[in-house]
N, C-alpha and C positions, 0 to 999 in steps of 0.2 A: 761731297768733300771727304777726302781721306786724311785722317789725322796722322801726323808724323811724331812718333814718340822716341825719346832717348831710351836706352836700355834701362837706366835707373828708373825712369818713370814707369816703364812697362813692369819692371820687377815690383815696384811699390804697389801698383794696381793689383797684381797677382797675389802678393803677400797679404794685402788687406782683404781681398776677396776670400782668401782661405783662412781668415781670422787668425793670422799669425803675426800681426803687428802688436804694438804695445797695449792696445785696448782690448782686453780679453772679454769674451762672451760670458754670459751669466749661467747658462745651463745647457743640458744636452739637446733640448728641443731647439734652442736658438742655433746651436751648431749645426744640427741636421737640416733645419730650414734653410740656412745659408749654403751649406755644402751640397745638399741634395742627396748625397749618398755617403755612407760610412762603411768602409770595407770591413768584412768579418774574416779573420784568419786566426787559427789556433796557435800559430808559432809564437811561443812565449819566451823567447830568449830574455827579454826584459818583462814584457807584459803582452797579452794578446792585442792584435792590431787595433780593434775597435776601442779598447781602453786607452792605448797609447795616443790614438788620434784625439780622443776627448781630453786627456790630460795635457797634451801639447797645446791645446786651445784654452781650456778653462783654468788649468793649473791645480794648485793644492786642494781646492775645495771639491774637485771631482771625485766621486766615489762610484765604483762599478755598479752598485745597486741602483743608482739613478738611471742608468741606461736600461737596465732590466725593467724597472718600474714604468718608464716611458713607453716601452714596447708591450709588455705583458699585462699591465694593469690599466694604465691611462689610455692605451691605444693611440698615442700621439705619433708613434713611429711604427713601421712595419718592416718585416724582413722579407726580402725577395732577391733571388739570384746572388746570394752571398753578400748582400748589402743591407744595411738599415737605411730606410728612406723616411722622410716626414710624410705623415698621412695626407698632407695637403697636395702631394704629388700624385697620389693614387688616381684621382679623376683624370689627370692628364695622361697617365700611363695606360689606363684601362682600354681606350680605343685600340692601341697597338697590341695589347694583350689578347684582345678578342680576335685578332687576325693572325696571331702566332700559331704555328710556325710558318716561315717562308721556305725553309729548306725542304726540298722534296723528300729526302731520305727520312727526315723526322716525321713528315706527314704520313708517309707510307707505313712507318713503324706504328704510329698511333692508329691508323686505319686497320692494320693487321691485328692490333691488340684491343679492338673495341670492346670485346667481352671482358678482358682484363681490366680495362678502364672502368667499366660498369661495376665490376667486383670491388675495386678499390673504393669507389664512391659509395657503394652500398655499405661497405664495412665502416667507413667513416661516419656515414649518416646514422648507422645503428649504434656504433660503439665509441665514436670519437669523443675527445681528441686521442690520437694514437701515435706511438712511435712507428717508424717504418718497419721495424722488426716485429710489430704486432699484426702486420697485414700479410696474408699469404701471397706468395708469388704464383699467379695463375696465368702468366704471360703465354700467349700462343707463339710469339716470335721474340727471340732474345737478341739483345745487342751484346757483342763480345766485350769483355773487360778492356778498358782503355787506359788503365793506370790511375784514373780518377774514380771510376765506379767499378764495382765487382760484378759477379755473375747474377746477383739478386736484382731483378728488374723493378722491384717496388720503389726504391729511391729514385730511379730514373723516371718512372711514371709520375710519382709525386712531384718531382721537379718540373716536369713538362706541364702537368695540370696547374701548378702554381703560376707558371709563366702565362697560362691562359686565363688566370684569374678565377679558376674553379675551386682550387683548394688553397690553403694558406698555412703558414707556420704560426701557431698560436703562442708557443713559448719554447724554451729549451730546458732539457734536463741534462745538466752538465754541458757537453758540446753536442748532445743529440737533439735533433729537431723534433718537436711534437706537432703533428698535423691535424687539421680539421677542415671542414667545408668552409670555403671563403665567406659564405653568407653568415657564418657564426663567428667570424673573426673581424672582417672589415665592416665599417659603418654601412648601413643600408640606405642612408639618405644622401649618398654622394651625388653631386650634380652630373647630368649627362652633358658631355661636351663634344661638339663636332670634331671628327678626327683631324681635319686640317688645322682647326683652331687649337686643338690640344697639342699638336706637333709644334705649332708656332710658340705656344706658351712654354712648352718644354725647352725649346731652344733658348728662350729668354731666361728661364731659370738656370739653364746650364751656363749661359754667359755670366749671369749673376755670380755663380759659384767660381768660375774660372777667371773673371775679370777681363782676360784677353784670350780668345779662342780661335779655332779654325772652323770654317763653314762645314767641312765634310770629314773632319777627322773621325775615324771609326768609333773611338771610345766615347767621345762626348762632343758630337757635332753641334754647332750653334746656328747653322743655317744662315738666314739673313738677319738674325737678331743683332741689335746694336748698330754700330757704324764702322765703316772700313778704316783700317789703320795699318801703318807700317812701323817697323822698329829699326832704329839705326843699326847698320851692320848686317841686316838680314834682308834677304830677297823675298821672304815669305809674306803672304797676304793674311792679315788677321782681321778679326772683328773685336771691337772694344765696347765695353759696357759704358754708355754715356754718363750714367750716374757716378760710376767709379772715376771716370775722366774728370767730371766736374768737382770731385772731392780731392783731387790731387794736391790742391793748395793747403788742405787740412793736414798738416804734418803731425801725426799722432806718435811718431817715433817707432823704433824697432826694439827687438829683444832677441834672446837666444831661444831656439826651439830645436829639439831633437825629433826628427821625423822618422816614424816607422817606415821600413822599406816598402810597405804597401800603402803608404799615405797617398791620398788622391793628388796632392801637388806633384808627386813624382811620376804619375802615370804617363804623362806626355813627355817621353824622353827627348823628342825632337825640340819641343818648346824649351826644355831645360837648357839644351845646348844653344839655341838661337837667342834666348833672352837672358838666361843666367850664366851662360858660358860654362856650364857644368855638365860634364859627361858622366852620367850615373850608370853604373853597372851593378846589379844585384849579384852578389857572390855566393848566395845560399846554395846554388846548384853547381858550383864550380868545385873541382878537386881542391883539397886543402892546399896543395903545393902551388896552385895558381891564384890563390887569394892574395889581394894586396892589403885590404883593410879589415877583413874578418868575415866570418860566416854570415852574420846578420847585423853588420855595422849600420848605425843610424846616421844619415846625413845631418850635419850641424848647420842650421840656418842662423846667421847673425845679421839682424836687420833685414836687408834685402839681398844678402849674398850667402852663397854656400861656401863655408870657410874650412870645412874639415869633415871627418867621420869619427863617430864615437863607437868604439868596439867595447861593449860592456855586456854583462850577463848576470842574471840572478842565480847565485849558487844556492839552491834550495836546501842542501844538506848543511852547509855552513851558515845559511840564512844571512847572506850578505849580497850587496850589489858590487860585483867585481869589475873594475875598469881595467881592461886589458891594454888599451891604448887610446890616446886622443891623437888622431892623425890630423896634422895641420897642412892644408894645401900651400899656404904661405905662413911663415912664422907669425904667431899671434903677438900682438902688442900685450904688455902686462895687463892692461885693463880688460882686454878681450879674454885672456886666459882666466882672469878672476871671474868674469861673467859666465864662462863655460863651466868652471868648477862650481860656482854657486848653483847653477841649474842642475848639475849632477847631484849635488847635495840635496836639492829640493826633490829630485827624482827619487833618491833613496828614502827621504822622509815620507813621500807619498806612498812608496812601496812598503814602508814600515820596516826597513832593514838598514843597517849601517853600510857605509861605502868604504871599500878598500881599493888600493891601487891608484888613488888619485894623486899621490905625491904631496 
């Protein structure tokens, strides 16, 4: 049976799956368990991505120290590949990590640098935890700088070893990652799961986080999880979480949320257009003259609709949250504008700075 959903039903399922409806989650672990991954990015026009994601879900009671504690002290979350994940996902990810990498050029680089690999592991075993800068670069073969990594091969090797589950990030010092052997960071009593079963369970967790997904989308495939569905006005084939479908009649209401440009809800640009009728373009890397909404404008979600863009920034010298513009896709009703302004004031209060430019 293929379910036929209206766009409104599909949007409500997605918004609820992303914890952006009126019923807010209680803590960072609850958010991570539901979303599966929390993007880490240092761009702090308002606040770093991982903290904005948490605030947009939890609200005023969220404090950045809660995320650090969950990762570094309680070990309920772990960092891998520029994301925070719940530790419950690690056993499901491990079978794939053990067979990484699949790309031939990466395998060849690791094979050519086997002595370098052993040097890095020996240094961590003897002296870890360490920053990448504490480890000598003894690479036999170097990868050229690509805009993301420099000439030092140590961060590249550490990243590759982390993707294999051999080393792990134990904490951060500022924005710098501190590395150690995975056996000293990850729990050692993790269950062993068959690779095919792990893949199936990962697909289920992904669909839980997305509500409605695509079987083979490269970023977050859901495979055969859930049940087939179509959405009115779209020719795409989706999979829908049956539990989310069953809860559609439970109307918990909506609210205003400002989404960081790297928020997971925004990753699937195609789904945004098909379901939300929202064509989202990140203008961060566009020349200033070509920007419409601003360098790092945050999409404004009102209920289950994207209604505008918030162009705001924290002026750290003046210690204020400066609102440059509230772009309305369609003119806001007075009540809608009041809700958006109230959320901006809450954002300023959470940041601990007054708000200017709100009118």
